[in-house]
N, C-alpha and C positions, 0 to 999 in steps of 0.2 A: 559363453558366460555362465555363471552359476545360478543366475536369477531367471528361471525358466518355468513355464507351465507345462512344457512337453513331458509326457509321462506321468503327470500328476492327475490321475483320473478320479472322477467323482461318480459314485454309484448310488447316491441317494440325495434327496433334497436337503437333508440335514447337513451333509458334507458340502453341498454346493453353497449353502447359505451361512457357513461358519464365518467367524470374524476374520480369520486369516486363511483364505482359500488356497494360497500357494504354500507349499511345504516349507520353502526356505523362510517365509515369514513366520510360520509356526515355530521353526527351530530357533530363529532369532529371538522370538518372544520368550521361549523357554530359557534360552541362554541369558537373556537380560534378567529374568527372575532368579536364575541360579547365581549370577554374580551379585545381584542385590541382596539375596538372602544368605548366600553361602560364602562369599568372598569379602565383600566390603566390611561386614561386621568384624572380621579378623584383623583388619588393618586400620580401622577408623580411629581417630583421636579427637580430642576436644576441639581443636581448631577446625578440622574438616567437618565435624558434626555441627558446630555452632555457626560456621561461616557459610557452608555450602549445603550439606545433605539435609539436615533437619529443616532449614527454611525452604529448601526446594520441595520437600515432601509436603509440608503444610500448605505452602502457597499453591501447589498443584491441586490439593483438595479444594481450596477456595476457588481456584480458576475453573475447575470442573463444575463446581456449583454455579458460578456466575455464567459460564458458557451454556449451561442448560437453559438458563433464563433468557440470556441475551442472544446466544447463537442458535439454539434449537427452537425456542419459543418466540423469539423476536420481541421480548419485553425489556425495554431499556431500564437499567437500574444503576443508581449512583450511591446506593446505601450499603454497600458490601461491608465497609468498616463498622458501621453501626450494628449489622447483624453478627459480625464476628465478636463484637463487644457483648452482645446478648449471650452468645455461646460461652464466652470467657467468664462472665459474671454468673451465669447459670451453673457452670461446672464448679466455680468457687463456692457458691452457696451449697451445692450438693456435697462437695468434699468436706466442708466444715460441719454441715448438719448431719451427714450420714457417713462417718469415718469408717464404719465397718463394711460398707459396700465397695466393691472393686471400682477403681477409677475408670476402667474400661466401660462399665455401664454408666458411670457418671458422664463420660464424654458422649455416649449415645443419647442419653436422656437430655443432655444440654442441646444436642442437635435437634431433638424433638421439640424442646421448648422454643428454640429459634425458628423451627418450621411454623409453629403456631403464630409467633410474632410476624413472620414473613407473610403468612396468609392474611393477617390483619391489615398489614400495610400494602398487600397486593390487591385488596378489594377495589381500589380506584382504577386498576387496570381494566375493569369491566366497562368503564365509561370513558376513560381517556387513554391515549397512547402517544408514542413518540416523545416529543419534547416535554409535553405536559406530564407524562408519566415519569420522565427523568427528574423533573422538578419535585414531584411527589415523593419519590424515593430519596432524593437529596434532603427533603424535609425530614424524612424518617431518620436519616443519618444524624442530623443536627439534634433532633428531638431525643434520640436514644443516648447520645453522648451527654446531653444536658441532664437527662433523667438519672443516669448513673453517677453523675457528678453531684447532683443536688439531693438525692435521697440516701441518707446515711445507712439505711438498712442493707443496701446492696453491697457496701464494703464493710459490713459488720461494725459500723460506728467507729472505724479507725480514725485516729486524729489526723493522719496524713492523707486520708482519702485513697490510699493505695491498697491493692489486694495482693496477698502473698500466697503462693501455692504451698499447702502443707505436704509433708513427706507421705507418699503413698506407694504401695508395692503391687506388683502382679506376679503371682507364683514366687513370692519372696524376693523379687528383684525390684529395687527402687526405680520408678519411672518418672516421678516428680520429686521436687525438693533438691536440697543441696547435695545429697548423697548419690544422686543419679549419675550413672556413667554415660559416656558418649554412645556406647553400643546399645544400652537400654533405651535411650532417647530415640536413636535411629530405628531400632527394631519396632518399637511401639508405633511410631509415626508411619513406618513402612507398612505394617500390618493394616493400619487404618486406611492408608491410601489404596492398598490393594483391594480392600473390601469396597471402598467408595468407587474405584475405577470399574470394578466388575459390575456393580449395581448400575452405575451410569451407562456403561456400554450396553447392557441388556435392556435398560429402559429406552435408550435412544434408538435401538434397533427394533423395538417391538411396537405394539399398538399405541402405547402412550407417546412414544417418540414421534410416530407418524402424525399423531394429532397435534403435537407441539409444532411440528414443521408445517402442517397445513395451516394452522393459525398464523404462523410467522409469514408464510408466503402470501396468503390472502384470506383474511379472517371471514369476510362475507361469503366467499366461495366455500370455505370450510364449513361454515354454519349451514349452508344450503345442502351439502352432501351428508349432513348428520353429525358433525362434530359440535359438541356442546362447548361454547366458548367459556362459560362459567367454570365448569369443572376442569377444563384443559388449562386455563390460565392459573387458576388457583392451585392446581397440581404442580405446575411449573414453579410457582413461587414457593410452595411447600418443600418440594424436593431440593430446589436450589438453596433455600434457607437452611434446610437440614444439613447439607454438606458444608455450607459456609459456617454454620454453628459449630460443627465438629472441628473445622479448621481454627476457629476462634478459640475453642476450648484447648486444643493442642498448642496453639500459639502462646497462650497464657501459661497453662499448667506445665507443659514440657519444655518449651523453648525459652520463654522469658523468666518464668518463675515468680515474677512480680510485675505488676502493671498498673498504670494510671490511665484511665480511659481516654483522656484527651490526647495523650502522647502516643499511646500504642494503637488506638483504633480511630484516629481522626480521619478527616476527609482525604488525606494523602494516601491512606491505606486503600480506600475505595478506588481512587484513580490508579494506584499501582496495579491492583488486580485487574481492573478494566484494561489497562495497557497490556498486561500479560495475555488476555484473551484476544485483543486486537492483533498483536504481533504474532501470537501463536496460531491463530486462525479461528474465526467464528464457526460454530457448528462442528467442532472436531474435538474428540477426547484427546487425541494425540497432540493437537494444537495447544491444549491446556498445559500439557507437560512441557512442550517446546517453549511456550511463552514464559512459564515459570522458570525453566532452566536458564533461559536467556537473561531475564532480569535479575536472577539471583547471582549468576556468574559474572555479569558485566561489571558491577561495582567491585567485586573481588579482583577481577582481572585488571581493571584500571588502577585500583589501589596498589596492587603488587608491581605493575609495570611503571605507572607514572610516578607514584609516590615512593615505592620501595626501591625501584631500579634507577629512575631518572631524577629522583629527589624533588619532584614538583610539589607545590603546596597541596594540602588535602582538600581545601575548598575549591581549588581550580579543578582537581580531578572530579569532584562532585558536580561542578558546573558542566564539565565536558560530558559526564554521564547523562545529565538532563538534555543536553544538546543532541546526543546520539539517540536517546530514546524518542525525543520529539521528532527528530528527522525521520527515524524509521517508521513512526506512526503515520506521518504524512505520506511517505513513500508507499507503505503497505495499503493505506486507504485508497490511494490513487492507482497504483500499478498492480497490486495483488491483494484484494480485499480479504481473501481467505488465508492470508498469512503464511507462516512457515510450513504449516500443514500442507498447503497446496503445493508449495515448492517441493516438499518431500514426495507428494503423490506424483508430480510430474517427473521427478528423477526416477522413481520406480517404474513408471510407464516407459521411459526411454530405455531403462535397463532390460525390460521385458522384450522390447523390440530390437535390441542390439543385434547386429551392427547396422540396422536400418531405422534409427529413431526418427520420429516425425517432428 
């Protein structure tokens, strides 16, 4: 078989500890990047951008952020939709107040503002955990949605209460607004996802990530060996909220173009991203991609097969989607808590030992 470690020698600790120690994995990674950056932009159209690729890229960023908090640090959160709303409204205020500044920096600053809000709502994690922390973050979700609905300053005193993304460019190419092309949307979100994924991968493999996992596995033991629970938990909330804020900013400015907080960032959004993390795999960057891809592609597949081909009613297809997602969550929680990422790891292990898989 082609998936082998034989002949793939390591001559330094740096080579031995790299993200993809097997040469085939590195080549596959470069091939995926080449297709993502060099091939898809040549063929993408509005349907594929709006139905598949752009939602997948944005939800992957949000899933990575939530996975850092839930999967790596072990802090339960049900406020993802509210934190995405913070990123969306922050980027809206920045885009309207500072039109001369690049939207790229607006998105990053919106992520920073969301990180500050996440730290504020993460402070209860120092005293409570588990179910009680989930309820605290759920309260943050409802409070933030209420705040953005009730304070007119956030939506610039619009009569409808809706926010609309103004036209903004990067290097002369529109990336927000009505004039934006499918390729521009895709490339902007892809660049942001690549940056987020590289940062997340390095953080989780380094000292910070080991502290998060120590707190997750047993916080008392972690504190005994010198891990500071205050800075570790607050750091997890800050980094997670930063990524989620970027996802919220992109979701509003690039994908939707216009949004109303209750509809776009309600409690359903929080559960959707949590389901992505559960199905994809807790504590895995790849699992965040897999979960996002699954829950973005599933409704598109059902709509095309059940509604488009078989002529079933749209509401029936939506109900079947909920049944499939709910059933998979139960199955994964019972049979394989580490989700699709663990199934992928097992498949690779069997390939490495072929023809004698254990």
